[in-house]
TIDO-110388 format. One record per residue (C-alpha): residue in one letter; x, y, z. Coordinates in Angstrom, 3 decimals, always signed. Example, Ala and Ser with C-alpha at 12.3 -4.5 7.8 and 13.67 -1.06 7.14 Angstrom:
// residues 2
+------+----------+----------+----------+
| code |        x |        y |        z |
+------+----------+----------+----------+
|    A |  +12.300 |   -4.500 |   +7.800 |
|    S |  +13.670 |   -1.060 |   +7.140 |
+------+----------+----------+----------+
END
This chain:
// residues 100
+------+----------+----------+----------+
| code |        x |        y |        z |
+------+----------+----------+----------+
|    M |   +0.000 |   +0.000 |   +0.000 |
|    I |   +1.144 |   +3.542 |   -0.790 |
|    K |   +0.438 |   +6.449 |   +1.536 |
|    H |   +0.374 |   +9.914 |   -0.022 |
|    I |   +0.454 |  +12.859 |   +2.383 |
|    V |   +0.424 |  +16.510 |   +1.353 |
|    F |   +0.599 |  +19.661 |   +3.480 |
|    W |   -0.284 |  +23.160 |   +2.277 |
|    K |   +0.220 |  +26.663 |   +3.640 |
|    L |   -2.417 |  +28.970 |   +2.243 |
|    A |   -2.311 |  +32.598 |   +1.211 |
|    E |   -4.150 |  +34.920 |   +3.611 |
|    E |   -6.519 |  +35.725 |   +0.724 |
|    A |   -6.869 |  +34.218 |   -2.739 |
|    L |   -9.572 |  +33.984 |   -5.378 |
|    G |  -11.803 |  +36.231 |   -3.294 |
|    G |  -11.710 |  +33.989 |   -0.235 |
|    T |  -10.017 |  +34.129 |   +3.148 |
|    K |   -7.551 |  +31.493 |   +4.318 |
|    L |  -10.306 |  +29.745 |   +6.312 |
|    E |  -12.778 |  +29.842 |   +3.426 |
|    N |  -10.177 |  +28.493 |   +1.018 |
|    A |   -9.128 |  +25.743 |   +3.425 |
|    A |  -12.754 |  +24.614 |   +3.604 |
|    R |  -12.971 |  +24.770 |   -0.186 |
|    I |   -9.879 |  +22.579 |   -0.583 |
|    K |  -11.320 |  +20.083 |   +1.909 |
|    R |  -14.652 |  +19.930 |   +0.074 |
|    E |  -13.107 |  +19.639 |   -3.396 |
|    A |  -10.430 |  +17.100 |   -2.454 |
|    E |  -12.810 |  +14.879 |   -0.494 |
|    G |  -15.116 |  +15.021 |   -3.518 |
|    L |  -12.516 |  +12.977 |   -5.412 |
|    V |  -13.569 |   +9.872 |   -3.496 |
|    G |  -15.801 |   +7.928 |   -5.858 |
|    K |  -14.707 |  +10.015 |   -8.857 |
|    V |  -11.178 |   +8.616 |   -8.983 |
|    P |  -11.486 |   +4.824 |   -8.714 |
|    C |   -7.890 |   +4.171 |   -7.614 |
|    V |   -8.281 |   +6.198 |   -4.389 |
|    R |   -8.516 |   +3.715 |   -1.554 |
|    E |   -9.077 |   +6.318 |   +1.158 |
|    L |   -8.732 |  +10.083 |   +1.369 |
|    E |   -9.234 |  +12.593 |   +4.135 |
|    V |   -8.436 |  +16.256 |   +4.539 |
|    G |   -7.701 |  +17.916 |   +7.861 |
|    L |   -7.630 |  +21.616 |   +8.673 |
|    D |   -5.231 |  +22.995 |  +11.279 |
|    I |   -6.920 |  +23.802 |  +14.593 |
|    E |   -3.955 |  +25.318 |  +16.480 |
|    G |   -2.893 |  +28.248 |  +14.323 |
|    S |   +0.758 |  +27.824 |  +15.258 |
|    P |   +3.190 |  +29.582 |  +12.890 |
|    A |   +4.953 |  +26.219 |  +12.493 |
|    A |   +1.758 |  +24.429 |  +11.443 |
|    W |   +0.563 |  +23.757 |   +7.934 |
|    D |   -2.980 |  +24.959 |   +7.166 |
|    V |   -4.303 |  +21.896 |   +5.360 |
|    A |   -3.251 |  +18.231 |   +5.321 |
|    L |   -4.342 |  +15.583 |   +2.828 |
|    Y |   -3.930 |  +11.896 |   +3.662 |
|    S |   -4.683 |   +9.281 |   +1.025 |
|    T |   -3.857 |   +5.663 |   +0.296 |
|    F |   -3.459 |   +3.669 |   -2.892 |
|    D |   -2.917 |   -0.011 |   -3.651 |
|    S |   +0.298 |   +0.593 |   -5.597 |
|    V |   +2.705 |   +3.151 |   -7.048 |
|    D |   +0.885 |   +2.691 |  -10.368 |
|    A |   -2.436 |   +3.561 |   -8.707 |
|    L |   -0.891 |   +6.734 |   -7.256 |
|    A |   +0.417 |   +7.647 |  -10.715 |
|    E |   -3.073 |   +7.055 |  -12.144 |
|    Y |   -4.529 |   +9.385 |   -9.499 |
|    Q |   -1.989 |  +12.101 |  -10.297 |
|    V |   -3.071 |  +12.321 |  -13.952 |
|    H |   -6.805 |  +11.718 |  -13.482 |
|    P |   -8.792 |  +14.713 |  -14.850 |
|    A |  -10.767 |  +15.156 |  -11.611 |
|    H |   -7.528 |  +15.317 |   -9.588 |
|    Q |   -5.968 |  +17.677 |  -12.116 |
|    E |   -8.953 |  +20.025 |  -11.704 |
|    V |   -8.605 |  +20.100 |   -7.909 |
|    A |   -4.818 |  +20.483 |   -8.164 |
|    A |   -5.239 |  +23.498 |  -10.459 |
|    L |   -7.515 |  +25.140 |   -7.883 |
|    V |   -5.178 |  +24.365 |   -4.991 |
|    K |   -2.187 |  +25.866 |   -6.831 |
|    Q |   -4.028 |  +29.205 |   -6.884 |
|    L |   -4.613 |  +29.139 |   -3.116 |
|    V |   -1.309 |  +27.966 |   -1.646 |
|    I |   +2.015 |  +29.602 |   -0.927 |
|    D |   +3.903 |  +26.428 |   +0.059 |
|    R |   +3.548 |  +22.668 |   -0.237 |
|    A |   +5.186 |  +19.581 |   +1.218 |
|    V |   +4.553 |  +16.001 |   +0.171 |
|    I |   +5.663 |  +12.484 |   +1.025 |
|    D |   +4.771 |   +9.188 |   -0.628 |
|    Y |   +5.814 |   +5.971 |   +1.074 |
|    E |   +5.100 |   +2.269 |   +0.968 |
|    V |   +3.866 |   +0.191 |   +3.889 |
+------+----------+----------+----------+
END
């Protein structure tokens, strides 16, 4: 199994929304990929509750059966649409993919 974890720091304002509004939008859009992208085994999005300067604003946790399934997810049109939105809202990103 492959675990894919992404963290984002958001702009204070982007696309007419505040950081909190855009975090909620990312959560809604990303979680909407479940059922649209068949290779997604599980996916959840968490929003930071502490507000620490060291914290990331949004975290995405997802799992896939294989590296090939993760690659399929990356190029799926529904994922590409969400990724294009996210790129307009974030100022920094961190990611890790690992096998268990």
